[in-house]
N, C-alpha and C positions, 0 to 999 in steps of 0.2 A: 156284546154288542149292543143288545136292545137296553141294557141298563143306562150304557153312556149315552143313549140317544134320549132316553127318558130324563136322565139328569140335565142334559142340556136344554130339555123343552121347560123343565122347572125353572132353571136359571133365566131363561129368555123371558118367560113369563112375569117371573117377579121383577127383573129389570123393566119390564113394559109397565107394569103395576106403578113400581117407584117412580117412574117417570111421569106417569099420568097422575098420580097424586101429588107430586111435586108441582105441577103446572095448575092443577085445582087449587092447592094449596095458594099459591102466589096470586091467583086471580081472584080469590076469595079475600086475600090480603087487602088488595086493591080497591076491589069494588064491594067488599061488605064490611070489613071491619076498620080500615083506617079512616072511611067517612062517618063512623059512629063516635070516635073518640075527639077529643079536644087537642090531644098532644100526643105523639108517639116518637118512639126511636127504633131505627133498625140497624141491626148489627149483623155481620158474618162471623158465624162461630165456625166454621168448618176446619179451622186452624186451632192451635194451642192458645192465641192470642185473639180475642174478637177484635173484629175490625170494624169500626164505626162507618156506616154507610150513609145514613139521612136521619134527618127529625124534622118534625115539625113542632113548634112551639104553642102554646095556648092562645098566644096573639095570632096565629095562623102564618108565623115567619117559618119558611122552609129554609133547611141548611143540608146542602148535599156536599158531602165531603169527598166521597169515592164515585165521582161521575160514573167511571167505566161499569161498576157493579150495580149503580142504581138504573143505568141504561138496559143492563142483561136484565135486570127484575122487570123493569117495565116491559122488555120484549118477551119474556117469559109468559106474560098473561095471555 
């Protein structure tokens, strides 16, 4: 029984760490890395086929292809 509780606590702490690191990564993306570059592309690669979400061209033009995922990323920061 103690081993089961121990394993559950490890799984829970790993889940919390992944969630915290994901949020920190998204925040860093928007506040540190994107402002440093002239152009960028953002893809969701969680499926077998990458899904283009948004880009910024060198002339400053933004293209948002997947509005729902773009909004989710912005809300995650």
